[in-house]
N, CA, C and O of each residue as an XYZ file, in Angstrom:
756
protein
N       0.811     -1.184      0.000
C       0.000      0.000      0.000
C       0.864      1.261      0.000
O       0.545      2.254     -0.654
N       1.957      1.196      0.745
C       2.851      2.330      0.819
C       3.459      2.615     -0.546
O       3.694      3.769     -0.905
N       3.705      1.570     -1.290
C       4.270      1.714     -2.627
C       3.296      2.458     -3.571
O       3.725      3.290     -4.371
N       1.997      2.156     -3.476
C       0.997      2.795     -4.326
C       0.823      4.291     -3.999
O       0.609      5.097     -4.904
N       0.912      4.655     -2.738
C       0.731      6.059     -2.375
C       1.897      6.924     -2.811
O       1.728      8.133     -2.971
N       3.068      6.353     -3.009
C       4.237      7.105     -3.435
C       4.452      7.055     -4.944
O       5.347      7.725     -5.460
N       3.654      6.277     -5.652
C       3.800      6.133     -7.099
C       3.420      7.445     -7.792
O       2.312      7.939     -7.583
N       4.292      8.014     -8.599
C       4.088      9.288     -9.282
C       3.921      9.147    -10.794
O       3.590     10.136    -11.448
N       4.126      8.010    -11.360
C       4.007      7.870    -12.808
C       2.542      8.024    -13.213
O       1.643      7.472    -12.580
N       2.329      8.779    -14.274
C       0.976      9.004    -14.775
C       0.318     10.261    -14.241
O      -0.751     10.640    -14.720
N       0.922     10.920    -13.262
C       0.305     12.131    -12.726
C       0.305     13.256    -13.762
O      -0.626     14.059    -13.812
N       1.327     13.309    -14.567
C       1.370     14.344    -15.616
C       0.236     14.151    -16.611
O      -0.351     15.119    -17.093
N      -0.063     12.915    -16.907
C      -1.144     12.625    -17.849
C      -2.490     13.052    -17.270
O      -3.315     13.630    -17.978
N      -2.711     12.778    -16.018
C      -3.968     13.157    -15.365
C      -4.066     14.674    -15.280
O      -5.120     15.242    -15.566
N      -2.980     15.336    -14.891
C      -2.990     16.803    -14.818
C      -3.252     17.417    -16.198
O      -4.019     18.371    -16.334
N      -2.594     16.845    -17.222
C      -2.813     17.347    -18.576
C      -4.272     17.182    -19.002
O      -4.841     18.089    -19.610
N      -4.875     16.052    -18.694
C      -6.269     15.802    -19.075
C      -7.201     16.814    -18.416
O      -8.139     17.297    -19.050
N      -6.951     17.134    -17.162
C      -7.797     18.097    -16.461
C      -7.609     19.494    -17.048
O      -8.585     20.190    -17.331
N      -6.355     19.901    -17.230
C      -6.066     21.231    -17.760
C      -6.552     21.341    -19.210
O      -7.104     22.372    -19.594
N      -6.357     20.307    -20.010
C      -6.775     20.339    -21.416
C      -8.295     20.458    -21.530
O      -8.802     21.188    -22.382
N      -9.013     19.748    -20.680
C     -10.483     19.828    -20.720
C     -10.951     21.256    -20.423
O     -11.822     21.791    -21.109
N     -10.366     21.855    -19.401
C     -10.729     23.231    -19.057
C     -10.313     24.185    -20.188
O     -11.071     25.085    -20.551
N      -9.132     23.990    -20.732
C      -8.628     24.841    -21.812
C      -9.541     24.763    -23.047
O      -9.925     25.794    -23.599
N      -9.880     23.564    -23.470
C     -10.728     23.417    -24.655
C     -12.145     23.943    -24.419
O     -12.753     24.506    -25.329
N     -12.669     23.767    -23.220
C     -13.975     24.331    -22.897
C     -13.920     25.856    -22.978
O     -14.851     26.487    -23.478
N     -12.841     26.441    -22.490
C     -12.637     27.889    -22.562
C     -12.549     28.349    -24.020
O     -13.169     29.347    -24.385
N     -11.801     27.647    -24.844
C     -11.652     27.999    -26.264
C     -12.992     27.895    -26.993
O     -13.358     28.798    -27.744
N     -13.724     26.802    -26.777
C     -15.041     26.660    -27.406
C     -15.991     27.752    -26.932
O     -16.810     28.233    -27.715
N     -15.898     28.156    -25.654
C     -16.727     29.238    -25.138
C     -16.429     30.552    -25.846
O     -17.346     31.299    -26.187
N     -15.153     30.834    -26.068
C     -14.777     32.054    -26.793
C     -15.327     32.011    -28.215
O     -15.857     33.006    -28.709
N     -15.205     30.872    -28.865
C     -15.723     30.720    -30.230
C     -17.240     30.908    -30.247
O     -17.765     31.600    -31.119
N     -17.946     30.303    -29.297
C     -19.403     30.433    -29.239
C     -19.843     31.874    -29.018
O     -20.760     32.346    -29.689
N     -19.218     32.566    -28.105
C     -19.619     33.950    -27.860
C     -19.245     34.847    -29.024
O     -19.943     35.823    -29.298
N     -18.162     34.537    -29.712
C     -17.842     35.249    -30.955
C     -18.908     35.014    -32.011
O     -19.318     35.942    -32.707
N     -19.358     33.763    -32.127
C     -20.450     33.445    -33.059
C     -21.732     34.170    -32.664
O     -22.458     34.666    -33.526
N     -22.011     34.231    -31.359
C     -23.222     34.922    -30.888
C     -23.178     36.389    -31.297
O     -24.167     36.923    -31.801
N     -22.042     37.044    -31.084
C     -21.926     38.450    -31.477
C     -22.052     38.605    -32.985
O     -22.662     39.562    -33.460
N     -21.487     37.681    -33.736
C     -21.594     37.719    -35.196
C     -23.057     37.591    -35.623
O     -23.527     38.356    -36.466
N     -23.767     36.639    -35.050
C     -25.170     36.429    -35.421
C     -26.051     37.593    -34.974
O     -26.992     37.950    -35.683
N     -25.774     38.183    -33.833
C     -26.538     39.353    -33.396
C     -26.292     40.513    -34.347
O     -27.232     41.215    -34.719
N     -25.054     40.722    -34.742
C     -24.732     41.790    -35.685
C     -25.392     41.528    -37.043
O     -25.904     42.455    -37.672
N     -25.381     40.281    -37.493
C     -26.031     39.929    -38.763
C     -27.532     40.195    -38.701
O     -28.115     40.708    -39.657
N     -28.149     39.851    -37.595
C     -29.590     40.096    -37.448
C     -29.891     41.590    -37.448
O     -30.863     42.027    -38.064
N     -29.070     42.372    -36.767
C     -29.276     43.822    -36.747
C     -29.092     44.416    -38.145
O     -29.880     45.264    -38.565
N     -28.066     43.979    -38.862
C     -27.822     44.490    -40.217
C     -28.942     44.061    -41.159
O     -29.359     44.844    -42.013
N     -29.432     42.844    -41.022
C     -30.539     42.371    -41.852
C     -31.790     43.216    -41.614
O     -32.549     43.484    -42.545
N     -32.001     43.632    -40.377
C     -33.146     44.483    -40.057
C     -33.010     45.840    -40.748
O     -33.992     46.372    -41.266
N     -31.804     46.399    -40.759
C     -31.575     47.671    -41.453
C     -31.850     47.527    -42.949
O     -32.507     48.374    -43.554
N     -31.344     46.458    -43.528
C     -31.570     46.222    -44.959
C     -33.046     46.024    -45.247
O     -33.559     46.522    -46.249
N     -33.735     45.293    -44.367
C     -35.165     45.064    -44.552
C     -35.959     46.358    -44.507
O     -36.890     46.539    -45.292
N     -35.603     47.264    -43.596
C     -36.306     48.547    -43.503
C     -36.068     49.384    -44.754
O     -36.998     49.991    -45.285
N     -34.844     49.416    -45.219
C     -34.544     50.187    -46.433
C     -35.300     49.606    -47.631
O     -35.838     50.348    -48.452
N     -35.335     48.296    -47.720
C     -36.050     47.637    -48.810
C     -37.554     47.901    -48.698
O     -38.233     48.088    -49.708
N     -38.072     47.915    -47.455
C     -39.511     48.121    -47.247
C     -39.960     49.513    -47.667
O     -41.081     49.671    -48.148
N     -39.116     50.526    -47.498
C     -39.552     51.871    -47.870
C     -39.360     52.169    -49.349
O     -39.918     53.141    -49.859
N     -38.588     51.358    -50.039
C     -38.358     51.623    -51.462
C     -39.134     50.673    -52.371
O     -39.004     50.739    -53.593
N     -39.931     49.802    -51.788
C     -40.707     48.841    -52.577
C     -42.161     48.854    -52.132
O     -42.557     49.687    -51.318
N     -42.951     47.935    -52.661
C     -44.384     47.898    -52.373
C     -44.658     47.739    -50.883
O     -43.924     47.054    -50.171
N     -45.744     48.394    -50.420
C     -46.173     48.268    -49.030
C     -46.768     46.887    -48.798
O     -47.465     46.343    -49.655
N     -46.483     46.332    -47.630
C     -47.054     45.039    -47.258
C     -48.548     45.203    -46.985
O     -49.340     44.323    -47.322
N     -48.938     46.326    -46.374
C     -50.356     46.642    -46.162
C     -50.854     47.335    -47.428
O     -50.827     48.562    -47.525
N     -51.302     46.547    -48.387
C     -51.625     47.092    -49.709
C     -52.728     48.140    -49.667
O     -52.735     49.049    -50.498
N     -53.654     48.042    -48.731
C     -54.724     49.023    -48.614
C     -54.223     50.385    -48.169
O     -54.882     51.396    -48.415
N     -53.077     50.428    -47.522
C     -52.500     51.701    -47.096
C     -51.959     52.474    -48.291
O     -52.016     53.703    -48.331
N     -51.442     51.746    -49.250
C     -50.918     52.401    -50.461
C     -52.051     53.020    -51.277
O     -51.897     54.103    -51.841
N     -53.182     52.333    -51.337
C     -54.308     52.820    -52.143
C     -55.264     53.705    -51.344
O     -56.284     54.137    -51.880
N     -54.962     53.980    -50.087
C     -55.810     54.808    -49.229
C     -56.020     56.182    -49.859
O     -55.060     56.842    -50.257
N     -57.278     56.606    -49.947
C     -57.630     57.918    -50.495
C     -57.960     58.849    -49.343
O     -59.003     58.714    -48.704
N     -57.069     59.793    -49.081
C     -57.243     60.687    -47.945
C     -57.880     62.018    -48.262
O     -57.866     62.916    -47.420
N     -58.446     62.180    -49.465
C     -59.010     63.473    -49.862
C     -60.133     63.899    -48.918
O     -60.162     65.043    -48.466
N     -61.047     62.993    -48.623
C     -62.176     63.337    -47.753
C     -61.700     63.646    -46.334
O     -62.170     64.602    -45.718
N     -60.763     62.836    -45.810
C     -60.264     63.056    -44.448
C     -59.461     64.345    -44.338
O     -59.474     64.993    -43.292
N     -58.769     64.720    -45.398
C     -57.929     65.918    -45.371
C     -58.709     67.181    -45.702
O     -58.256     68.285    -45.401
N     -59.856     67.035    -46.307
C     -60.648     68.198    -46.678
C     -60.307     68.744    -48.048
O     -60.566     69.913    -48.334
N     -59.726     67.909    -48.902
C     -59.436     68.339    -50.265
C     -58.062     67.919    -50.736
O     -57.210     67.517    -49.944
N     -57.860     68.021    -52.053
C     -56.567     67.674    -52.648
C     -55.471     68.601    -52.139
O     -55.695     69.797    -51.952
N     -54.298     68.046    -51.920
C     -53.133     68.822    -51.533
C     -53.008     69.103    -50.053
O     -51.976     69.605    -49.608
N     -54.031     68.792    -49.279
C     -53.983     69.028    -47.828
C     -53.357     67.815    -47.130
O     -53.477     66.689    -47.614
N     -52.700     68.042    -46.009
C     -52.148     66.897    -45.269
C     -53.252     66.040    -44.660
O     -54.266     66.554    -44.188
N     -53.042     64.747    -44.677
C     -54.007     63.816    -44.083
C     -53.772     63.811    -42.577
O     -52.652     63.546    -42.140
N     -54.801     64.099    -41.766
C     -54.614     64.107    -40.313
C     -54.170     62.737    -39.805
O     -54.571     61.698    -40.331
N     -53.338     62.764    -38.776
C     -52.829     61.510    -38.202
C     -53.984     60.648    -37.707
O     -53.947     59.426    -37.850
N     -55.007     61.266    -37.129
C     -56.148     60.519    -36.588
C     -56.968     59.826    -37.674
O     -57.771     58.946    -37.363
N     -56.783     60.202    -38.943
C     -57.559     59.595    -40.030
C     -57.149     58.151    -40.273
O     -57.940     57.365    -40.793
N     -55.936     57.793    -39.909
C     -55.451     56.427    -40.115
C     -55.594     55.675    -38.800
O     -54.910     55.968    -37.820
N     -56.480     54.718    -38.799
C     -56.708     53.923    -37.599
C     -56.910     52.470    -38.010
O     -57.755     52.214    -38.868
N     -56.204     51.529    -37.464
C     -55.267     51.667    -36.357
C     -53.953     52.305    -36.812
O     -53.582     52.228    -37.984
N     -53.282     52.916    -35.892
C     -51.988     53.533    -36.163
C     -51.050     53.124    -35.041
O     -51.212     53.629    -33.930
N     -50.110     52.270    -35.247
C     -49.583     51.819    -36.520
C     -50.356     50.638    -37.094
O     -51.069     49.921    -36.391
N     -50.184     50.468    -38.399
C     -50.692     49.287    -39.079
C     -49.586     48.244    -38.974
O     -48.477     48.456    -39.465
N     -49.886     47.129    -38.341
C     -48.885     46.089    -38.078
C     -49.162     44.889    -38.971
O     -50.275     44.365    -39.000
N     -48.130     44.460    -39.701
C     -48.267     43.312    -40.602
C     -47.225     42.256    -40.271
O     -46.067     42.562    -39.987
N     -47.664     41.015    -40.314
C     -46.745     39.885    -40.203
C     -47.243     38.800    -41.157
O     -48.144     39.039    -41.961
N     -46.667     37.640    -41.067
C     -46.978     36.580    -42.024
C     -48.456     36.178    -41.996
O     -48.969     35.647    -42.981
N     -49.139     36.426    -40.881
C     -50.547     36.028    -40.792
C     -51.517     37.126    -41.227
O     -52.721     36.880    -41.289
N     -51.030     38.323    -41.527
C     -51.902     39.383    -42.007
C     -51.579     40.728    -41.384
O     -50.584     40.891    -40.678
N     -52.451     41.691    -41.668
C     -52.301     43.059    -41.158
C     -53.473     43.371    -40.232
O     -54.564     42.826    -40.397
N     -53.243     44.247    -39.262
C     -54.331     44.621    -38.349
C     -55.211     45.724    -38.927
O     -56.094     46.235    -38.237
N     -54.988     46.084    -40.142
C     -55.806     47.085    -40.813
C     -55.216     47.385    -42.185
O     -54.053     47.077    -42.446
N     -56.007     47.978    -43.050
C     -55.564     48.371    -44.380
C     -54.990     47.196    -45.165
O     -53.970     47.319    -45.844
N     -55.657     46.073    -45.058
C     -55.254     44.882    -45.785
C     -55.800     44.922    -47.188
O     -56.373     45.941    -47.572
N     -55.665     43.928    -47.937
C     -55.084     42.650    -47.556
C     -53.558     42.714    -47.543
O     -52.944     43.638    -48.075
N     -52.984     41.715    -46.925
C     -51.539     41.568    -46.870
C     -51.008     41.283    -48.267
O     -51.505     40.393    -48.957
N     -50.011     42.029    -48.676
C     -49.336     41.754    -49.949
C     -48.223     40.757    -49.651
O     -47.112     41.136    -49.283
N     -48.541     39.476    -49.816
C     -47.604     38.407    -49.465
C     -46.320     38.486    -50.289
O     -45.244     38.155    -49.791
N     -46.425     38.920    -51.540
C     -45.234     39.039    -52.385
C     -44.304     40.124    -51.853
O     -43.084     39.958    -51.881
N     -44.862     41.228    -51.370
C     -44.044     42.303    -50.807
C     -43.348     41.840    -49.527
O     -42.170     42.129    -49.318
N     -44.083     41.118    -48.669
C     -43.479     40.590    -47.444
C     -42.392     39.583    -47.783
O     -41.320     39.601    -47.177
N     -42.655     38.709    -48.739
C     -41.646     37.714    -49.145
C     -40.397     38.386    -49.697
O     -39.285     37.916    -49.458
N     -40.567     39.479    -50.431
C     -39.424     40.202    -50.986
C     -38.574     40.815    -49.871
O     -37.345     40.791    -49.941
N     -39.231     41.365    -48.840
C     -38.493     41.928    -47.706
C     -37.735     40.831    -46.978
O     -36.561     40.999    -46.648
N     -38.402     39.704    -46.724
C     -37.761     38.585    -46.026
C     -36.588     38.053    -46.858
O     -35.523     37.763    -46.312
N     -36.777     37.926    -48.167
C     -35.692     37.434    -49.030
C     -34.499     38.375    -48.979
O     -33.352     37.926    -48.970
N     -34.759     39.670    -48.944
C     -33.670     40.651    -48.845
C     -32.933     40.491    -47.521
O     -31.705     40.558    -47.485
N     -33.666     40.280    -46.440
C     -33.055     40.091    -45.127
C     -32.280     38.784    -45.055
O     -31.252     38.700    -44.384
N     -32.776     37.761    -45.750
C     -32.099     36.466    -45.751
C     -30.764     36.510    -46.488
O     -29.926     35.628    -46.298
N     -30.556     37.520    -47.323
C     -29.253     37.665    -47.966
C     -28.173     37.982    -46.940
O     -26.999     37.692    -47.169
N     -28.552     38.567    -45.824
C     -27.616     38.875    -44.742
C     -27.591     37.750    -43.717
O     -26.519     37.335    -43.277
N     -28.760     37.257    -43.334
C     -28.862     36.210    -42.310
C     -29.849     35.149    -42.802
O     -31.063     35.348    -42.761
N     -29.323     34.049    -43.255
C     -30.156     33.005    -43.869
C     -31.075     32.303    -42.876
O     -31.972     31.570    -43.293
N     -30.879     32.507    -41.581
C     -31.730     31.859    -40.578
C     -33.086     32.546    -40.423
O     -33.985     31.991    -39.792
N     -33.245     33.734    -40.983
C     -34.493     34.496    -40.839
C     -35.626     33.803    -41.592
O     -35.474     33.403    -42.747
N     -36.751     33.671    -40.920
C     -37.952     33.081    -41.504
C     -39.052     34.149    -41.535
O     -38.992     35.106    -40.764
N     -40.054     34.004    -42.411
C     -41.143     34.996    -42.455
C     -41.820     35.213    -41.099
O     -42.258     36.325    -40.803
N     -41.912     34.181    -40.283
C     -42.549     34.316    -38.968
C     -41.759     35.216    -38.029
O     -42.308     35.684    -37.032
N     -40.488     35.470    -38.318
C     -39.651     36.328    -37.472
C     -39.789     37.809    -37.804
O     -39.295     38.650    -37.053
N     -40.449     38.150    -38.913
C     -40.463     39.529    -39.410
C     -41.831     40.181    -39.184
O     -42.873     39.599    -39.486
N     -41.798     41.406    -38.644
C     -43.000     42.219    -38.444
C     -42.730     43.581    -39.079
O     -41.674     44.175    -38.861
N     -43.684     44.070    -39.862
C     -43.577     45.372    -40.511
C     -44.658     46.273    -39.930
O     -45.823     45.881    -39.858
N     -44.275     47.485    -39.511
C     -45.235     48.460    -38.992
C     -45.195     49.709    -39.863
O     -44.127     50.180    -40.253
N     -46.366     50.228    -40.155
C     -46.504     51.497    -40.874
C     -47.206     52.467    -39.929
O     -48.355     52.243    -39.548
N     -46.522     53.541    -39.554
C     -47.092     54.538    -38.641
C     -47.247     55.867    -39.385
O     -46.273     56.442    -39.869
N     -48.515     56.347    -39.465
C     -48.764     57.639    -40.096
C     -48.281     58.732    -39.144
O     -48.726     58.806    -37.999
N     -47.371     59.576    -39.621
C     -46.783     60.619    -38.786
C     -47.094     62.016    -39.313
O     -46.481     62.995    -38.886
N     -48.043     62.109    -40.238
C     -48.481     63.405    -40.740
C     -47.809     63.850    -42.030
O     -48.044     64.972    -42.478
N     -46.989     63.016    -42.636
C     -46.346     63.369    -43.893
C     -47.201     62.905    -45.066
O     -48.001     61.978    -44.938
N     -47.025     63.549    -46.190
C     -47.794     63.228    -47.389
C     -48.953     64.198    -47.536
O     -49.201     65.039    -46.672
N     -49.659     64.058    -48.658
C     -50.812     64.928    -48.880
C     -51.878     64.183    -49.662
O     -51.591     63.272    -50.439
N     -53.111     64.595    -49.436
C     -54.260     63.950    -50.063
C     -54.257     64.195    -51.563
O     -53.958     65.293    -52.035
N     -54.591     63.160    -52.288
C     -54.676     63.262    -53.735
C     -53.329     63.223    -54.424
O     -53.201     63.693    -55.554
N     -52.329     62.677    -53.771
C     -50.985     62.581    -54.356
C     -51.063     61.754    -55.644
O     -51.387     60.568    -55.582
N     -50.775     62.345    -56.803
C     -50.903     61.615    -58.062
C     -49.780     60.617    -58.316
O     -49.908     59.746    -59.177
N     -48.685     60.735    -57.576
C     -47.535     59.874    -57.874
C     -47.214     58.871    -56.775
O     -46.162     58.233    -56.817
N     -48.084     58.721    -55.807
C     -47.809     57.761    -54.740
C     -48.926     57.742    -53.720
O     -50.013     58.262    -53.969
N     -48.659     57.141    -52.569
C     -49.694     57.057    -51.538
C     -49.979     58.435    -50.932
O     -49.135     59.330    -50.976
N     -51.169     58.588    -50.371
C     -51.562     59.861    -49.757
C     -50.863     60.096    -48.422
O     -50.767     61.238    -47.971
N     -50.383     59.053    -47.794
C     -49.627     59.222    -46.554
C     -48.224     58.661    -46.751
O     -48.012     57.719    -47.515
N     -47.281     59.259    -46.050
C     -45.892     58.799    -46.078
C     -45.574     58.323    -44.659
O     -45.253     59.134    -43.791
N     -45.660     57.025    -44.423
C     -45.512     56.531    -43.055
C     -44.050     56.367    -42.636
O     -43.137     56.332    -43.460
N     -43.874     56.269    -41.329
C     -42.611     55.779    -40.784
C     -42.726     54.261    -40.828
O     -43.703     53.699    -40.333
N     -41.755     53.603    -41.407
C     -41.794     52.151    -41.579
C     -40.805     51.524    -40.601
O     -39.620     51.855    -40.600
N     -41.306     50.622    -39.777
C     -40.472     49.907    -38.815
C     -40.442     48.440    -39.196
O     -41.484     47.814    -39.387
N     -39.241     47.899    -39.304
C     -39.066     46.465    -39.533
C     -38.508     45.875    -38.246
O     -37.479     46.315    -37.735
N     -39.207     44.874    -37.737
C     -38.786     44.201    -36.503
C     -38.402     42.763    -36.822
O     -39.024     42.102    -37.653
N     -37.383     42.308    -36.153
C     -36.955     40.918    -36.239
C     -37.037     40.363    -34.831
O     -36.365     40.859    -33.926
N     -37.850     39.344    -34.639
C     -38.082     38.827    -33.297
C     -38.023     37.306    -33.263
O     -38.118     36.631    -34.288
N     -37.861     36.793    -32.044
C     -37.846     35.348    -31.777
C     -36.723     34.609    -32.501
O     -36.887     33.453    -32.891
N     -35.590     35.273    -32.677
C     -34.416     34.607    -33.244
C     -33.676     33.907    -32.102
O     -33.535     34.470    -31.016
N     -33.214     32.704    -32.343
C     -32.579     31.896    -31.305
C     -31.138     31.600    -31.698
O     -30.851     31.257    -32.844
N     -30.228     31.739    -30.720
C     -28.825     31.366    -30.916
C     -28.581     30.052    -30.195
O     -28.890     29.923    -29.011
N     -28.028     29.073    -30.908
C     -27.712     27.770    -30.326
C     -26.213     27.633    -30.159
O     -25.444     27.936    -31.071
N     -25.803     27.174    -28.986
C     -24.392     26.946    -28.700
C     -23.895     25.683    -29.395
O     -24.666     24.753    -29.631
N     -22.606     25.655    -29.720
C     -21.982     24.452    -30.269
C     -20.927     23.889    -29.328
O     -20.322     22.859    -29.625
N     -20.701     24.546    -28.205
C     -19.728     24.074    -27.225
C     -20.147     22.706    -26.702
O     -21.300     22.519    -26.312
N     -19.217     21.742    -26.690
C     -19.559     20.430    -26.138
C     -20.090     20.569    -24.711
O     -19.511     21.268    -23.879
N     -21.179     19.901    -24.456
C     -21.832     19.990    -23.159
C     -22.979     20.986    -23.165
O     -23.906     20.861    -22.365
N     -22.934     21.971    -24.050
C     -24.013     22.956    -24.149
C     -24.809     22.793    -25.437
O     -25.961     23.219    -25.516
N     -24.204     22.183    -26.435
C     -24.837     22.018    -27.740
C     -26.144     21.239    -27.619
O     -26.177     20.134    -27.078
N     -27.205     21.829    -28.128
C     -28.509     21.179    -28.105
C     -29.224     21.302    -26.778
O     -30.390     20.922    -26.671
N     -28.552     21.826    -25.759
C     -29.165     21.945    -24.437
C     -29.468     23.405    -24.119
O     -30.545     23.731    -23.621
N     -28.507     24.278    -24.411
C     -28.633     25.689    -24.060
C     -28.795     26.511    -25.335
O     -28.036     26.350    -26.291
N     -29.775     27.379    -25.338
C     -29.957     28.326    -26.432
C     -30.374     29.662    -25.835
O     -30.922     29.729    -24.735
N     -30.101     30.719    -26.582
C     -30.424     32.066    -26.128
C     -31.384     32.687    -27.130
O     -31.124     32.675    -28.333
N     -32.495     33.230    -26.637
C     -33.385     33.991    -27.508
C     -32.812     35.396    -27.618
O     -32.649     36.096    -26.618
N     -32.514     35.793    -28.838
C     -31.925     37.106    -29.058
C     -32.953     38.193    -28.790
O     -34.154     37.935    -28.860
N     -32.503     39.404    -28.484
C     -33.453     40.492    -28.286
C     -34.120     40.869    -29.602
O     -33.663     40.479    -30.676
N     -35.195     41.626    -29.509
C     -35.873     42.099    -30.714
C     -35.004     43.172    -31.378
O     -34.509     44.087    -30.721
N     -34.836     43.037    -32.670
C     -34.105     44.027    -33.455
C     -35.129     44.829    -34.238
O     -36.063     44.255    -34.798
N     -34.969     46.157    -34.288
C     -35.898     46.945    -35.084
C     -35.207     48.180    -35.633
O     -34.312     48.757    -35.016
N     -35.661     48.561    -36.818
C     -35.164     49.751    -37.490
C     -36.362     50.506    -38.053
O     -37.259     49.907    -38.646
N     -36.373     51.816    -37.866
C     -37.433     52.663    -38.390
C     -36.851     53.683    -39.345
O     -35.871     54.358    -39.029
N     -37.451     53.790    -40.499
C     -37.076     54.806    -41.494
C     -38.346     55.498    -41.976
O     -39.424     54.902    -41.985
N     -38.211     56.741    -42.370
C     -39.345     57.482    -42.909
C     -39.519     57.080    -44.364
O     -38.542     56.997    -45.109
N     -40.746     56.834    -44.770
C     -41.028     56.300    -46.091
C     -41.080     57.309    -47.207
O     -41.882     57.145    -48.127
N     -40.241     58.379    -47.174
C     -40.318     59.356    -48.233
C     -39.866     58.802    -49.575
O     -40.136     59.407    -50.612
N     -39.189     57.673    -49.572
C     -38.735     57.053    -50.799
C     -39.647     55.922    -51.253
O     -39.243     55.092    -52.069
N     -40.867     55.879    -50.738
C     -41.778     54.806    -51.127
C     -41.906     54.741    -52.640
O     -41.921     55.756    -53.337
N     -41.997     53.523    -53.113
C     -42.115     53.297    -54.561
C     -43.360     53.997    -55.091
O     -44.448     53.887    -54.525
N     -43.174     54.706    -56.171
C     -44.313     55.410    -56.769
C     -44.734     54.739    -58.060
O     -45.678     55.187    -58.710
């Protein structure tokens, strides 16, 4: 028994195994958090691209584009009152719009496809488009919509999955909501 307690061969191997396990876990953790920051940045950039695309192309709430504000404004050339658009904001997602429908599914698909060029993990269910009338535009506009909304593109319910051994498939993080708002003065005419 005394011989076994004084035996030192193999201790370096055991120490190396313990240190190597901790070292590799640390390295994988750094890689995972780097990936998390990369994916968060990609999601934020995709949201910016989606908002820019949304204001320069067809409105997802197709009824908002064809809205005739002459009666609400009191004549051609007058600004459409903010209270004339209700609900405000008009919120659209893959299941429809809360007003001024119908949903232009092709326009929503085009926005999602543009966002997927930056982050391929984005699905239509993750994207919400809001149109908020802020008093811009004028009734009877012959070259575009009677209102010029602020357009907000939101990206929500995106999940980051770890690849670190021991965490892979067990731990995931729901990313925060990403959103970008731009004024729709460049709406497609």
